C-alpha positions as CSV (number, residue, x, y, z in Angstrom):
1,X,0.0,0.0,0.0
2,X,1.5,3.3,-1.0
3,X,1.8,6.3,1.3
4,X,-1.0,8.4,-0.3
5,X,-3.5,5.6,0.0
6,X,-2.5,4.9,3.6
7,X,-2.8,8.6,4.6
8,X,-6.2,8.7,2.9
9,X,-7.4,5.8,4.9
10,X,-6.1,7.3,8.2
11,X,-7.7,10.6,7.4
12,X,-11.1,8.8,7.2
13,X,-10.8,7.2,10.6
14,X,-13.5,8.5,13.0
15,X,-11.0,8.8,15.8
16,X,-8.2,11.3,15.9
17,X,-4.9,9.8,14.8
18,X,-1.4,11.2,15.3
19,X,1.9,9.5,14.5
20,X,5.0,10.7,16.2
21,X,8.4,9.7,14.9
22,X,11.2,8.2,16.9
23,X,12.8,11.7,17.1
24,X,9.6,13.1,18.6
25,X,8.7,14.8,15.3
26,X,5.0,14.8,14.2
27,X,4.8,12.9,11.0
28,X,1.0,12.6,10.5
29,X,-2.2,14.2,11.9
30,X,-5.6,13.4,10.5
31,X,-8.4,16.0,10.2
32,X,-10.3,14.5,13.1
33,X,-7.4,15.0,15.5
34,X,-7.0,18.6,14.3
35,X,-10.7,19.3,15.0
36,X,-10.8,17.5,18.3
37,X,-7.7,19.2,19.7
38,X,-8.3,22.5,17.8
39,X,-4.8,22.1,16.2
40,X,-3.3,24.2,13.5
41,X,-2.8,22.7,10.0
42,X,1.0,22.9,9.9
43,X,2.0,20.5,12.6
44,X,3.8,17.9,10.5
45,X,7.5,18.2,10.9
46,X,7.3,19.9,14.3
47,X,8.5,18.5,17.6
48,X,5.5,17.1,19.5
49,X,6.6,18.8,22.8
50,X,6.3,22.2,21.3
51,X,2.7,21.9,20.3
52,X,0.9,19.2,22.4
53,X,-1.3,20.2,25.4
54,X,0.9,21.0,28.3
55,X,-1.2,18.8,30.7
56,X,0.0,15.7,28.7
57,X,3.7,16.6,28.9
58,X,4.9,14.3,31.6
59,X,2.7,11.3,30.7
60,X,3.5,11.6,27.0
61,X,7.2,12.0,27.7
62,X,7.3,8.9,29.9
63,X,5.3,6.9,27.4
64,X,7.6,7.8,24.5
65,X,10.6,6.9,26.6
66,X,9.1,3.5,27.3
67,X,8.2,2.9,23.7
68,X,11.8,3.8,22.7
69,X,13.1,1.2,25.2
70,X,11.0,-1.5,23.4
71,X,7.8,-1.4,25.4
72,X,4.6,-2.3,23.4
73,X,2.2,-1.4,26.2
74,X,-0.8,0.7,25.5
75,X,-0.7,3.9,27.5
76,X,-4.0,5.7,28.2
77,X,-4.4,9.4,29.1
78,X,-7.4,11.7,29.5
79,X,-7.7,15.4,28.6
80,X,-10.5,18.0,28.8
81,X,-10.6,20.3,25.8
82,X,-13.2,23.0,26.2
83,X,-16.5,21.1,26.8
84,X,-15.1,17.9,25.5
85,X,-13.6,14.9,27.3
86,X,-11.0,13.1,25.3
87,X,-9.3,9.7,25.8
88,X,-5.8,9.2,24.4
89,X,-4.3,5.8,23.6
90,X,-0.6,5.7,22.8
91,X,1.3,2.7,21.6
92,X,4.8,2.2,20.3
93,X,5.4,1.1,16.7
94,X,8.3,-1.3,16.1
95,X,9.5,-3.1,13.1
96,X,12.0,-5.9,13.4
97,X,13.1,-4.6,16.8
98,X,13.5,-1.0,15.5
99,X,11.5,1.7,17.2
100,X,9.7,3.7,14.5
101,X,7.6,6.0,16.6
102,X,4.3,6.2,18.5
103,X,0.8,6.1,17.4
104,X,-1.8,8.2,19.2
105,X,-5.5,7.6,18.8
106,X,-8.0,10.1,20.3
107,X,-11.6,9.3,21.2
108,X,-14.3,11.8,22.2
109,X,-15.9,10.3,25.3
110,X,-17.9,13.4,26.3
111,X,-21.2,11.6,25.9
112,X,-20.0,8.6,27.9
113,X,-18.7,10.9,30.7
114,X,-21.9,12.8,30.8
115,X,-24.0,9.6,30.9
116,X,-21.8,8.3,33.7
117,X,-22.2,11.6,35.7
118,X,-26.0,11.3,35.2
119,X,-26.0,7.7,36.3
120,X,-23.9,8.7,39.4
121,X,-26.3,11.5,40.2
122,X,-29.3,9.2,39.8
123,X,-27.7,6.6,42.0
124,X,-27.1,9.3,44.7
125,X,-30.8,10.3,44.4
126,X,-31.9,6.7,44.7
127,X,-29.7,6.2,47.8
128,X,-31.1,9.4,49.3
129,X,-34.6,8.2,48.6
130,X,-33.8,4.8,50.1
131,X,-32.4,6.4,53.2
132,X,-35.5,8.5,53.5
133,X,-37.8,5.5,53.0
134,X,-35.8,3.6,55.6
135,X,-36.3,6.5,58.1
136,X,-40.0,7.3,57.8
137,X,-40.5,9.9,60.5
138,X,-44.2,10.5,60.4
139,X,-46.1,13.2,62.4
140,X,-49.2,11.3,63.6
141,X,-50.5,14.0,65.9
142,X,-49.8,17.5,66.9
143,X,-46.3,17.4,68.7
144,X,-46.1,13.6,68.2
145,X,-43.8,11.8,65.8
146,X,-43.6,8.1,65.0
147,X,-40.6,6.3,63.7
148,X,-41.1,2.7,62.8
149,X,-37.8,0.9,62.3
150,X,-37.5,-2.1,60.1
151,X,-34.6,-4.3,59.2
152,X,-31.0,-4.0,60.4
153,X,-29.4,-0.9,61.9
154,X,-25.8,-0.3,61.1
155,X,-23.7,2.8,61.9
156,X,-24.5,4.6,58.7
157,X,-28.2,4.0,59.0
158,X,-28.2,5.0,62.7
159,X,-26.6,8.3,61.9
160,X,-29.1,9.0,59.1
161,X,-32.0,8.1,61.5
162,X,-30.7,10.4,64.2
163,X,-30.2,13.3,61.8
164,X,-33.6,13.0,60.2
165,X,-35.4,12.5,63.5
166,X,-33.7,15.5,65.2
167,X,-34.5,17.7,62.2
168,X,-38.2,16.7,62.3
169,X,-38.3,17.3,66.1
170,X,-37.1,20.8,65.6
171,X,-39.3,21.4,62.6
172,X,-42.5,20.2,64.2
173,X,-41.6,21.2,67.8
174,X,-42.7,17.7,68.8
175,X,-42.6,16.6,72.5
176,X,-43.0,12.8,72.0
177,X,-41.4,10.4,69.6
178,X,-42.7,6.9,69.3
179,X,-39.8,4.7,68.3
180,X,-41.2,1.4,67.2
181,X,-38.7,-1.5,66.9
182,X,-41.1,-4.3,66.2
183,X,-39.6,-4.8,62.7
184,X,-35.9,-4.7,63.8
185,X,-34.3,-8.0,63.0
186,X,-32.2,-8.3,66.1
187,X,-30.9,-6.1,69.0
188,X,-27.2,-6.4,69.9
189,X,-24.8,-4.1,71.6
190,X,-24.5,-1.8,68.6
191,X,-28.2,-1.5,68.0
192,X,-28.8,-0.9,71.7
193,X,-26.1,1.8,71.8
194,X,-27.7,3.5,68.7
195,X,-31.1,3.5,70.3
196,X,-29.8,5.0,73.5
197,X,-28.1,7.7,71.5
198,X,-31.3,8.5,69.7
199,X,-33.2,8.7,73.0
200,X,-30.6,11.0,74.5
201,X,-30.3,13.3,71.5
202,X,-34.1,13.6,71.3
203,X,-34.3,14.4,75.1
204,X,-31.8,17.2,74.6
205,X,-34.2,18.8,72.1
206,X,-37.1,18.5,74.6
207,X,-38.7,15.4,73.2
208,X,-39.3,12.2,75.1
209,X,-38.7,8.9,73.2
210,X,-41.2,6.1,73.8
211,X,-39.8,2.8,72.6
212,X,-42.5,0.3,71.5
213,X,-42.4,-3.2,70.2
214,X,-39.9,-4.7,72.6
215,X,-40.7,-8.4,72.8
216,X,-39.5,-10.8,75.5
217,X,-36.4,-11.9,73.6
218,X,-35.3,-8.3,72.9
219,X,-36.0,-7.3,76.5
220,X,-33.9,-10.2,77.8
221,X,-31.1,-9.3,75.3
222,X,-31.2,-5.6,76.5
223,X,-31.1,-6.7,80.2
224,X,-28.2,-9.1,79.4
225,X,-26.4,-6.2,77.8
226,X,-26.8,-4.1,81.0
227,X,-29.4,-1.7,79.7
228,X,-31.4,-0.1,82.6
229,X,-34.9,-0.3,81.2
230,X,-36.1,1.9,84.1
231,X,-34.3,4.7,82.3
232,X,-36.4,4.2,79.2
233,X,-40.1,4.7,78.5
234,X,-41.3,1.5,76.9
235,X,-44.7,0.3,75.7
236,X,-45.9,-3.0,74.3
237,X,-46.9,-1.7,70.9
238,X,-47.5,1.4,68.8
239,X,-51.1,1.8,70.0
240,X,-50.0,1.8,73.7
241,X,-47.3,4.3,72.7
242,X,-49.8,6.6,71.1
243,X,-52.1,6.4,74.1
244,X,-49.2,7.3,76.4
245,X,-48.3,10.3,74.1
246,X,-51.9,11.6,74.2
247,X,-52.1,11.3,78.0
248,X,-48.8,13.1,78.4
249,X,-49.8,16.0,76.2
250,X,-53.2,16.3,77.9
251,X,-51.5,16.3,81.3
252,X,-49.5,19.4,80.3
253,X,-52.6,21.4,79.3
């Protein structure tokens, strides 16, 4: 294949293509590369380090040195040009053990990056919605909040529960919080510690926590762990907790 035909083929490639000779001289640049990088038309014959984006300097220099030493690895780099995100792939070209130069191909990945950012944003929104659903603080009466807990409670979820609940206490000026743990899978030292922190934090804001749904097994576990149940307001179920809240509020009037 003659040189003109080869250059014509390279010029038609959808990706940007640049060939850098062994002496770091630019020997070929296709139209796509010129457009993507906003390059002038007279680059052929110039030293690559006098006209390439400065942000690629160290990576490109290291890659060319490796290619000159015989490496045939593919080196990938990223570059932002204006509103575009570009991926560079560089590889050394060798013939019978002789280093001829480096081939750079450039791909516009702006759409992929944008889609990835959108997916990341959507995932964050879904996680936030999941956290909100897993912490359903409901105002069931004037100055009364209910928080039914379901599933497992780890450190991250406990922090979210505490933050959401305290915000709602301040927002609604509630005086009673019914904390129902009927749906909690198990109560161990960590869960107990988290519950006590929630009770203490709520109390500091002037709200009393009523814990409901403590079954016999959970009660025995909490006693075994050394929790003084006399320090907690506990009720059998949500209905009893609501009755307690109503009586408490009536007693203050």
